[in-house]
C-alpha positions in Angstrom: 10.4 15.2 -20.7 12.0 12.8 -19.4 12.2 11.5 -15.7 13.6 9.4 -13.4 11.7 6.1 -13.0 12.6 5.2 -9.3 11.9 8.5 -8.4 7.9 8.8 -9.7 7.6 5.3 -8.6 8.3 6.0 -5.3 6.3 9.2 -5.7 3.2 6.9 -7.0 3.6 5.0 -4.1 3.6 7.8 -1.3 0.1 9.2 -3.2 -1.6 5.7 -2.5 -3.3 6.8 1.3 -5.8 3.8 1.0 -3.8 0.9 1.7 -0.7 -0.2 3.8 2.9 1.0 2.2 3.9 -2.8 1.6 0.7 -3.4 -0.5 0.7 0.3 -2.1 3.9 -0.8 -3.6 2.6 -3.5 -5.1 -0.5 -2.1 -6.7 1.7 0.7 -8.3 4.4 -1.9 -9.7 1.4 -3.9 -10.9 0.2 -0.7 -12.8 3.6 0.5 -14.1 4.0 -3.3 -15.3 0.8 -3.7 -17.1 0.7 -0.5 -18.6 4.2 0.5 -18.5 5.8 -2.8 -19.5 8.4 -1.7 -16.6 9.7 -4.5 -15.0 11.5 -4.6 -11.5 14.9 -4.5 -13.2 14.3 -1.2 -14.7 13.4 0.1 -11.0 16.2 -1.4 -10.0 18.3 0.4 -12.6 16.5 3.6 -12.4 15.8 4.0 -16.1 14.0 6.9 -17.9 10.1 7.5 -18.1 8.8 10.5 -20.4 6.1 12.4 -18.7 3.5 11.3 -21.2 3.9 7.7 -20.3 2.8 8.8 -16.6 -0.3 10.9 -17.8 -2.7 8.3 -16.8 -1.2 7.6 -13.4 -2.7 10.6 -11.2 -6.4 9.3 -12.4 -5.7 5.8 -11.8 -4.3 6.9 -8.1 -7.1 8.7 -7.3 -9.4 5.3 -8.2 -7.1 3.1 -6.1 -7.6 5.7 -3.7 -11.2 5.2 -3.7 -10.8 1.4 -3.2 -11.6 0.4 -6.4 -9.8 -2.8 -7.1 -6.9 -2.7 -8.9 -8.2 -5.8 -11.2 -11.1 -3.5 -12.3 -9.2 -0.6 -13.3 -6.8 -2.8 -15.3 -9.5 -5.1 -16.6 -7.9 -8.4 -15.9 -6.3 -10.6 -13.6 -4.5 -14.0 -13.1 -6.3 -17.1 -11.8 -4.9 -20.6 -12.4 -2.1 -19.3 -14.8 -4.3 -18.0 -17.0 -5.0 -14.4 -18.0 -8.8 -13.4 -17.4 -10.9 -10.0 -18.3 -13.0 -9.0 -15.3 -14.8 -6.1 -14.8 -17.7 -4.6 -11.9 -19.9 -7.6 -13.2 -18.3 -10.2 -11.9 -16.3 -11.3 -8.8 -12.5 -11.2 -8.8 -11.2 -14.6 -8.7 -9.5 -15.5 -5.6 -6.5 -17.4 -4.9 -8.1 -19.8 -2.5 -10.3 -20.6 -5.5 -7.4 -22.1 -7.7 -7.6 -25.0 -4.5 -11.0 -25.7 -5.9 -10.3 -25.8 -9.9 -7.0 -28.0 -8.5 -9.3 -30.9 -6.7 -11.4 -30.7 -9.5 -8.5 -31.9 -12.3 -7.5 -34.5 -9.8 -10.8 -36.2 -9.5 -10.6 -36.7 -13.7 -14.3 -36.1 -14.3 -15.3 -36.5 -18.0 -17.9 -34.3 -17.1 -18.4 -31.0 -15.4 -20.6 -28.5 -14.8 -20.0 -25.2 -13.4 -23.1 -23.2 -11.4 -22.5 -19.8 -11.2 -19.9 -19.2 -13.0 -19.2 -15.5 -13.1 -16.3 -14.6 -15.3 -15.7 -18.4 -16.1 -12.6 -19.1 -14.0 -13.3 -22.0 -12.2 -15.2 -23.8 -15.5 -12.7 -22.5 -18.2 -9.3 -23.3 -15.9 -11.3 -26.7 -15.3 -11.4 -27.3 -19.1 -8.0 -26.1 -19.6 -6.6 -28.7 -17.3 -8.7 -31.6 -18.1 -8.3 -31.5 -22.4 -10.8 -34.5 -22.9 -13.5 -33.6 -20.7 -16.7 -31.8 -21.7 -17.2 -28.5 -19.6 -20.4 -27.0 -19.6 -21.0 -23.7 -17.4 -24.3 -21.2 -16.0 -25.3 -18.0 -14.8 -28.2 -16.1 -14.2 -26.4 -12.8 -15.0 -26.5 -11.6 -18.7 -23.2 -9.5 -18.2 -21.5 -12.0 -16.5 -22.1 -14.4 -19.2 -20.6 -12.1 -21.9 -17.4 -11.7 -19.8 -17.2 -15.1 -19.6 -17.7 -16.4 -23.1 -14.9 -13.6 -24.0 -12.6 -15.0 -21.5 -14.0 -18.6 -23.0 -13.0 -17.4 -26.7 -9.7 -15.8 -25.6 -8.4 -18.7 -24.0 -10.0 -21.5 -26.3 -11.5 -23.3 -23.8 -14.1 -24.5 -25.3 -16.8 -24.4 -22.2 -20.2 -24.7 -23.1 -22.0 -21.7 -21.5 -25.1 -21.1 -21.0 -28.1 -19.0 -19.1 -29.7 -20.5 -16.4 -30.7 -19.9 -12.5 -29.3 -22.1 -9.6 -32.5 -21.5 -7.8 -34.7 -22.5 -10.1 -32.8 -24.9 -12.0 -34.0 -25.9 -15.7 -30.9 -27.1 -17.4 -30.2 -25.7 -21.1 -28.2 -29.1 -21.4 -31.3 -31.8 -21.8 -30.6 -34.6 -20.6 -26.7 -34.6 -20.0 -25.4 -36.1 -16.7 -22.1 -34.6 -15.3 -19.3 -36.9 -13.4 -18.6 -33.7 -11.2 -20.6 -30.5 -10.2 -18.8 -27.6 -9.3 -19.7 -23.8 -7.8 -18.3 -21.2 -5.9 -21.8 -19.8 -5.0 -22.9 -16.6 -2.9 -22.2 -17.4 0.6 -21.3 -14.2 2.7 -24.3 -13.6 5.2 -25.6 -10.1 5.2 -24.2 -9.9 8.8 -21.0 -10.2 7.8 -20.7 -7.4 5.3 -18.8 -5.2 8.0 -16.2 -7.2 8.2 -15.4 -7.0 4.3 -13.3 -4.5 2.9 -14.3 -1.4 1.0 -12.8 -2.4 -2.4 -15.0 -5.9 -2.1 -18.0 -3.9 -0.6 -18.4 -1.0 -2.9 -17.1 -2.8 -5.9 -17.8 -6.3 -6.4 -21.3 -7.5 -7.5 -23.6 -8.3 -4.1 -25.2 -10.7 -6.4 -22.4 -13.1 -6.2 -21.7 -12.6 -2.7 -24.5 -12.2 -0.4 -27.0 -14.6 0.8 -30.1 -13.5 3.7 -28.9 -14.1 7.4 -32.3 -16.4 7.6 -31.1 -18.7 4.8 -27.6 -18.4 4.7 -27.0 -22.0 2.8 -30.0 -22.0 0.4 -27.7 -22.3 -2.8 -26.3 -25.3 -1.3 -29.4 -26.7 -0.8 -30.6 -26.2 -4.4 -27.1 -27.5 -5.8 -27.4 -30.8 -3.5 -30.7 -31.2 -5.2 -29.2 -30.2 -8.7 -26.5 -32.7 -8.2 -29.3 -35.6 -7.4 -31.0 -35.1 -10.6 -28.0 -34.4 -12.8 -25.1 -36.7 -11.4 -24.0 -39.5 -13.0 -24.1 -42.5 -10.5 -21.0 -42.2 -7.9 -20.4 -38.5 -9.4 -19.4 -35.8 -7.1 -20.6 -32.1 -6.2 -17.5 -29.8 -5.0 -18.4 -26.4 -3.6 -16.3 -23.5 -1.6 -18.2 -22.7 1.5 -18.5 -19.9 4.0 -16.0 -21.1 6.5 -17.9 -20.5 9.6 -20.6 -23.0 8.0 -18.2 -25.8 7.3 -20.5 -28.2 9.3 -23.5 -26.6 8.5 -22.7 -27.3 4.4 -21.6 -30.7 5.2 -25.2 -31.6 6.7 -27.0 -30.4 3.8 -25.5 -32.8 1.5 -26.0 -35.5 4.1 -29.3 -34.6 4.7 -29.7 -34.7 0.8 -28.7 -38.4 0.6 -25.1 -38.4 -0.7 -23.1 -41.5 0.2 -20.0 -39.6 1.4 -19.1 -36.0 2.5 -15.9 -34.5 3.0 -14.9 -31.4 4.7 -11.6 -29.8 3.2 -9.4 -27.3 4.2 -7.5 -24.9 2.2 -3.9 -24.0 2.2 -4.3 -21.6 5.6 -6.3 -24.4 7.5 -10.0 -22.9 7.0 -12.8 -25.2 6.0 -12.8 -24.5 2.2 -14.6 -26.8 0.0 -17.0 -29.8 0.9 -17.0 -32.6 -1.4 -19.9 -34.8 -1.7 -20.0 -38.1 -3.3 -23.7 -39.2 -4.7 
């Protein structure tokens, strides 16, 4: 049985109650595009679609209305012009983190270490943007490592990915030193949970998101120490930060003996990164 594509698209949009109409339209289009190959031109022309092709839509809409992120439903997301496999074991890469990668590439390091790699999006995108650099990455989660290694293989990035713990760091790369250490560590304080949307709070891994209210900069303190031990002379640490703790994060690196510490804002003029020079 053939159905009118535009009519079915509108019907599905109206069934998405968890989001504002404009966001619902974007989500439904993503599903139509990824799973059915529907383009915007197809919608404009209002082509026909079979009932069988739409057989899974009701289940997907239920998951969307339960605030499950569409990236997990589809099993993929785009980051820095590359497609990454994601699931509930890793954070969904954010657009603002692309600015971290852009800054990293602009520094032209020859050796890079990504601490807490998750899906591998930062390390892999940096490696693809720096063809002659050696890029290394670590994570404590076995499930995250599986995903980052899958993405590394799919994108032919040649990142050396190993298991290690930022908080009790023992380098799996021997005596290797680095020109640049990158990280987007957990930085959301537990008391900020009420500010977060349900699709993040209920589905994304808390291990990669949250830190104790009592010591919210614990990862940055450890990263500063790792940098002093494993950076080349005049090497850099570049980290994404909690925008509420910009100056406090800068102070961590200043107090750890870095020669220059810079607070960097993102496209939306929010404190987003700290760049520290050894």
